ChimeraX commands (.cxc) that place a marker at each C-alpha (Angstrom):
marker #1 position 66.60,131.70,61.91 radius 0.5
marker #1 position 63.09,130.97,63.27 radius 0.5
marker #1 position 64.56,129.47,66.46 radius 0.5
marker #1 position 63.99,125.83,65.58 radius 0.5
marker #1 position 66.71,123.17,65.66 radius 0.5
marker #1 position 67.98,121.76,62.38 radius 0.5
marker #1 position 70.32,118.90,61.60 radius 0.5
marker #1 position 72.80,118.17,58.87 radius 0.5
marker #1 position 73.32,114.52,57.97 radius 0.5
marker #1 position 75.56,112.85,55.44 radius 0.5
marker #1 position 74.90,109.65,53.52 radius 0.5
marker #1 position 78.41,108.40,54.24 radius 0.5
marker #1 position 81.10,109.90,56.36 radius 0.5
marker #1 position 80.78,112.90,58.58 radius 0.5
marker #1 position 79.13,116.22,57.59 radius 0.5
marker #1 position 81.69,118.96,57.18 radius 0.5
marker #1 position 84.65,116.56,56.82 radius 0.5
marker #1 position 85.39,115.75,53.16 radius 0.5
marker #1 position 81.79,116.73,52.55 radius 0.5
marker #1 position 80.07,119.82,51.15 radius 0.5
marker #1 position 78.30,120.17,54.52 radius 0.5
marker #1 position 81.14,122.48,55.53 radius 0.5
marker #1 position 79.51,125.19,53.38 radius 0.5
marker #1 position 76.23,124.89,55.33 radius 0.5
marker #1 position 78.09,125.03,58.65 radius 0.5
marker #1 position 80.09,128.08,57.53 radius 0.5
marker #1 position 76.87,129.84,56.56 radius 0.5
marker #1 position 75.36,129.04,59.96 radius 0.5
marker #1 position 78.37,130.69,61.62 radius 0.5
marker #1 position 78.04,133.77,59.38 radius 0.5
marker #1 position 74.40,134.09,60.45 radius 0.5
marker #1 position 75.22,133.67,64.14 radius 0.5
marker #1 position 73.46,130.32,64.42 radius 0.5
marker #1 position 74.76,128.04,67.15 radius 0.5
marker #1 position 76.51,124.95,65.71 radius 0.5
marker #1 position 76.64,121.76,67.80 radius 0.5
marker #1 position 78.64,118.84,66.37 radius 0.5
marker #1 position 77.38,115.39,67.28 radius 0.5
marker #1 position 79.41,112.22,67.25 radius 0.5
marker #1 position 78.66,109.90,64.37 radius 0.5
marker #1 position 80.55,107.60,62.05 radius 0.5
marker #1 position 83.42,109.23,60.24 radius 0.5
marker #1 position 84.93,107.04,57.56 radius 0.5
marker #1 position 88.21,108.92,57.92 radius 0.5
marker #1 position 88.55,108.20,61.64 radius 0.5
marker #1 position 87.24,104.66,61.29 radius 0.5
marker #1 position 89.87,103.99,58.61 radius 0.5
marker #1 position 92.68,105.33,60.80 radius 0.5
marker #1 position 91.44,103.29,63.75 radius 0.5
marker #1 position 91.41,100.08,61.69 radius 0.5
marker #1 position 94.62,100.64,59.73 radius 0.5
marker #1 position 97.24,100.09,62.40 radius 0.5
marker #1 position 98.94,103.29,61.22 radius 0.5
marker #1 position 99.91,106.40,63.18 radius 0.5
marker #1 position 96.73,107.92,64.61 radius 0.5
marker #1 position 98.66,110.65,66.45 radius 0.5
marker #1 position 99.86,112.31,63.26 radius 0.5
marker #1 position 97.91,112.09,60.03 radius 0.5
marker #1 position 96.80,114.25,57.14 radius 0.5
marker #1 position 93.66,113.89,55.05 radius 0.5
marker #1 position 94.15,115.15,51.50 radius 0.5
marker #1 position 90.72,114.57,49.97 radius 0.5
marker #1 position 90.91,113.91,46.25 radius 0.5
marker #1 position 94.23,113.58,44.43 radius 0.5
marker #1 position 94.74,115.14,40.98 radius 0.5
marker #1 position 92.95,113.44,38.08 radius 0.5
marker #1 position 95.82,113.97,35.62 radius 0.5
marker #1 position 97.96,110.79,35.72 radius 0.5
marker #1 position 101.32,112.54,35.85 radius 0.5
marker #1 position 100.18,114.97,38.55 radius 0.5
marker #1 position 98.55,112.16,40.51 radius 0.5
marker #1 position 101.69,110.02,40.33 radius 0.5
marker #1 position 103.82,112.94,41.56 radius 0.5
marker #1 position 101.38,113.56,44.41 radius 0.5
marker #1 position 101.40,109.90,45.48 radius 0.5
marker #1 position 105.22,109.96,45.54 radius 0.5
marker #1 position 105.11,113.15,47.61 radius 0.5
marker #1 position 102.67,111.61,50.12 radius 0.5
marker #1 position 104.80,108.48,50.35 radius 0.5
marker #1 position 107.77,110.72,51.15 radius 0.5
marker #1 position 105.79,112.36,53.97 radius 0.5
marker #1 position 105.15,108.94,55.51 radius 0.5
marker #1 position 108.87,108.21,55.55 radius 0.5
marker #1 position 110.13,111.60,56.72 radius 0.5
marker #1 position 107.37,112.57,59.14 radius 0.5
marker #1 position 106.09,109.11,60.17 radius 0.5
marker #1 position 102.68,110.57,59.37 radius 0.5
marker #1 position 99.72,108.63,57.99 radius 0.5
marker #1 position 98.51,110.00,54.65 radius 0.5
marker #1 position 94.83,109.53,53.76 radius 0.5
marker #1 position 93.01,110.28,50.50 radius 0.5
marker #1 position 89.89,109.32,48.60 radius 0.5
marker #1 position 88.68,109.07,45.04 radius 0.5
marker #1 position 85.36,109.11,43.25 radius 0.5
marker #1 position 84.18,105.49,43.54 radius 0.5
marker #1 position 84.16,104.88,39.77 radius 0.5
marker #1 position 87.88,105.87,39.61 radius 0.5
marker #1 position 89.06,103.79,42.60 radius 0.5
marker #1 position 90.59,101.00,40.53 radius 0.5
marker #1 position 92.61,103.46,38.44 radius 0.5
marker #1 position 93.88,105.15,41.59 radius 0.5
marker #1 position 94.80,101.80,43.17 radius 0.5
marker #1 position 96.66,100.83,40.00 radius 0.5
marker #1 position 98.61,104.11,40.15 radius 0.5
marker #1 position 99.45,103.62,43.85 radius 0.5
marker #1 position 100.73,100.10,43.18 radius 0.5
marker #1 position 102.81,101.31,40.23 radius 0.5
marker #1 position 104.20,104.37,42.01 radius 0.5
marker #1 position 104.96,103.36,45.60 radius 0.5
marker #1 position 107.89,101.38,46.95 radius 0.5
marker #1 position 107.22,97.66,47.61 radius 0.5
marker #1 position 107.78,98.13,51.37 radius 0.5
marker #1 position 105.35,101.02,51.78 radius 0.5
marker #1 position 102.20,99.90,53.55 radius 0.5
marker #1 position 98.76,100.61,52.14 radius 0.5
marker #1 position 95.48,100.26,54.01 radius 0.5
marker #1 position 92.35,100.01,51.92 radius 0.5
marker #1 position 89.19,100.83,53.88 radius 0.5
marker #1 position 86.20,100.14,51.67 radius 0.5
marker #1 position 82.45,100.19,52.35 radius 0.5
marker #1 position 83.03,100.89,56.05 radius 0.5
marker #1 position 80.22,99.70,58.33 radius 0.5
marker #1 position 78.52,97.81,55.46 radius 0.5
marker #1 position 78.08,94.04,55.28 radius 0.5
marker #1 position 80.79,93.74,52.62 radius 0.5
marker #1 position 83.26,96.01,54.45 radius 0.5
marker #1 position 86.92,95.56,53.58 radius 0.5
marker #1 position 89.67,96.91,55.80 radius 0.5
marker #1 position 93.06,95.46,55.04 radius 0.5
marker #1 position 96.62,96.68,55.55 radius 0.5
marker #1 position 99.59,95.18,53.76 radius 0.5
marker #1 position 102.66,96.18,51.78 radius 0.5
marker #1 position 102.47,97.42,48.23 radius 0.5
marker #1 position 104.26,94.22,47.18 radius 0.5
marker #1 position 101.49,92.10,48.76 radius 0.5
marker #1 position 98.69,94.22,47.24 radius 0.5
marker #1 position 100.21,93.72,43.78 radius 0.5
marker #1 position 99.59,89.98,44.12 radius 0.5
marker #1 position 95.87,90.32,44.94 radius 0.5
marker #1 position 94.44,93.78,44.18 radius 0.5
marker #1 position 90.75,94.07,45.11 radius 0.5
marker #1 position 88.03,95.36,42.82 radius 0.5
marker #1 position 87.01,98.73,44.31 radius 0.5
marker #1 position 84.82,99.90,41.43 radius 0.5
marker #1 position 81.90,102.03,42.65 radius 0.5
marker #1 position 82.68,101.33,46.33 radius 0.5
marker #1 position 83.36,104.23,48.75 radius 0.5
marker #1 position 87.01,103.76,49.70 radius 0.5
marker #1 position 89.65,105.49,51.77 radius 0.5
marker #1 position 93.31,104.89,50.96 radius 0.5
marker #1 position 95.94,105.24,53.70 radius 0.5
marker #1 position 99.71,105.20,53.18 radius 0.5
marker #1 position 102.35,104.67,55.86 radius 0.5
marker #1 position 106.00,103.64,55.92 radius 0.5
marker #1 position 107.52,102.39,59.16 radius 0.5
marker link #1:1,2 radius 0.2
marker link #1:2,3 radius 0.2
marker link #1:3,4 radius 0.2
marker link #1:4,5 radius 0.2
marker link #1:5,6 radius 0.2
marker link #1:6,7 radius 0.2
marker link #1:7,8 radius 0.2
marker link #1:8,9 radius 0.2
marker link #1:9,10 radius 0.2
marker link #1:10,11 radius 0.2
marker link #1:11,12 radius 0.2
marker link #1:12,13 radius 0.2
marker link #1:13,14 radius 0.2
marker link #1:14,15 radius 0.2
marker link #1:15,16 radius 0.2
marker link #1:16,17 radius 0.2
marker link #1:17,18 radius 0.2
marker link #1:18,19 radius 0.2
marker link #1:19,20 radius 0.2
marker link #1:20,21 radius 0.2
marker link #1:21,22 radius 0.2
marker link #1:22,23 radius 0.2
marker link #1:23,24 radius 0.2
marker link #1:24,25 radius 0.2
marker link #1:25,26 radius 0.2
marker link #1:26,27 radius 0.2
marker link #1:27,28 radius 0.2
marker link #1:28,29 radius 0.2
marker link #1:29,30 radius 0.2
marker link #1:30,31 radius 0.2
marker link #1:31,32 radius 0.2
marker link #1:32,33 radius 0.2
marker link #1:33,34 radius 0.2
marker link #1:34,35 radius 0.2
marker link #1:35,36 radius 0.2
marker link #1:36,37 radius 0.2
marker link #1:37,38 radius 0.2
marker link #1:38,39 radius 0.2
marker link #1:39,40 radius 0.2
marker link #1:40,41 radius 0.2
marker link #1:41,42 radius 0.2
marker link #1:42,43 radius 0.2
marker link #1:43,44 radius 0.2
marker link #1:44,45 radius 0.2
marker link #1:45,46 radius 0.2
marker link #1:46,47 radius 0.2
marker link #1:47,48 radius 0.2
marker link #1:48,49 radius 0.2
marker link #1:49,50 radius 0.2
marker link #1:50,51 radius 0.2
marker link #1:51,52 radius 0.2
marker link #1:52,53 radius 0.2
marker link #1:53,54 radius 0.2
marker link #1:54,55 radius 0.2
marker link #1:55,56 radius 0.2
marker link #1:56,57 radius 0.2
marker link #1:57,58 radius 0.2
marker link #1:58,59 radius 0.2
marker link #1:59,60 radius 0.2
marker link #1:60,61 radius 0.2
marker link #1:61,62 radius 0.2
marker link #1:62,63 radius 0.2
marker link #1:63,64 radius 0.2
marker link #1:64,65 radius 0.2
marker link #1:65,66 radius 0.2
marker link #1:66,67 radius 0.2
marker link #1:67,68 radius 0.2
marker link #1:68,69 radius 0.2
marker link #1:69,70 radius 0.2
marker link #1:70,71 radius 0.2
marker link #1:71,72 radius 0.2
marker link #1:72,73 radius 0.2
marker link #1:73,74 radius 0.2
marker link #1:74,75 radius 0.2
marker link #1:75,76 radius 0.2
marker link #1:76,77 radius 0.2
marker link #1:77,78 radius 0.2
marker link #1:78,79 radius 0.2
marker link #1:79,80 radius 0.2
marker link #1:80,81 radius 0.2
marker link #1:81,82 radius 0.2
marker link #1:82,83 radius 0.2
marker link #1:83,84 radius 0.2
marker link #1:84,85 radius 0.2
marker link #1:85,86 radius 0.2
marker link #1:86,87 radius 0.2
marker link #1:87,88 radius 0.2
marker link #1:88,89 radius 0.2
marker link #1:89,90 radius 0.2
marker link #1:90,91 radius 0.2
marker link #1:91,92 radius 0.2
marker link #1:92,93 radius 0.2
marker link #1:93,94 radius 0.2
marker link #1:94,95 radius 0.2
marker link #1:95,96 radius 0.2
marker link #1:96,97 radius 0.2
marker link #1:97,98 radius 0.2
marker link #1:98,99 radius 0.2
marker link #1:99,100 radius 0.2
marker link #1:100,101 radius 0.2
marker link #1:101,102 radius 0.2
marker link #1:102,103 radius 0.2
marker link #1:103,104 radius 0.2
marker link #1:104,105 radius 0.2
marker link #1:105,106 radius 0.2
marker link #1:106,107 radius 0.2
marker link #1:107,108 radius 0.2
marker link #1:108,109 radius 0.2
marker link #1:109,110 radius 0.2
marker link #1:110,111 radius 0.2
marker link #1:111,112 radius 0.2
marker link #1:112,113 radius 0.2
marker link #1:113,114 radius 0.2
marker link #1:114,115 radius 0.2
marker link #1:115,116 radius 0.2
marker link #1:116,117 radius 0.2
marker link #1:117,118 radius 0.2
marker link #1:118,119 radius 0.2
marker link #1:119,120 radius 0.2
marker link #1:120,121 radius 0.2
marker link #1:121,122 radius 0.2
marker link #1:122,123 radius 0.2
marker link #1:123,124 radius 0.2
marker link #1:124,125 radius 0.2
marker link #1:125,126 radius 0.2
marker link #1:126,127 radius 0.2
marker link #1:127,128 radius 0.2
marker link #1:128,129 radius 0.2
marker link #1:129,130 radius 0.2
marker link #1:130,131 radius 0.2
marker link #1:131,132 radius 0.2
marker link #1:132,133 radius 0.2
marker link #1:133,134 radius 0.2
marker link #1:134,135 radius 0.2
marker link #1:135,136 radius 0.2
marker link #1:136,137 radius 0.2
marker link #1:137,138 radius 0.2
marker link #1:138,139 radius 0.2
marker link #1:139,140 radius 0.2
marker link #1:140,141 radius 0.2
marker link #1:141,142 radius 0.2
marker link #1:142,143 radius 0.2
marker link #1:143,144 radius 0.2
marker link #1:144,145 radius 0.2
marker link #1:145,146 radius 0.2
marker link #1:146,147 radius 0.2
marker link #1:147,148 radius 0.2
marker link #1:148,149 radius 0.2
marker link #1:149,150 radius 0.2
marker link #1:150,151 radius 0.2
marker link #1:151,152 radius 0.2
marker link #1:152,153 radius 0.2
marker link #1:153,154 radius 0.2
marker link #1:154,155 radius 0.2
view
């Protein structure tokens, strides 16, 4: 408001996308402050780029329900979108619940559905791997406390 430039940065990801920075940006708009987005790493876009899935049509869902039954239903619903719409479905989880979510995905999805796990993007121990649910069941990674994006697609 004093006429000086200010910046909004995020520790991981992109401010305003799956990030509470959207609230700050919305407030800037309400106050008539000019907002200028700058290109930076976005874990969502990086994951799509590296997945081999449809980058022309995708939906980011943020966090799935915590309740197991609701989460399972939601995963099935997202898997159905991949089949009917040929649309990539992306979602995240709190890092300490990643393994439970992965377990639910592997239990819920069809063996031929493809899952990309994009974990610790741009870090030295980055993991980006796409394979079928059947293949993931053989060698599930440990994702505990690691920022991860999950992408579903069915070709």
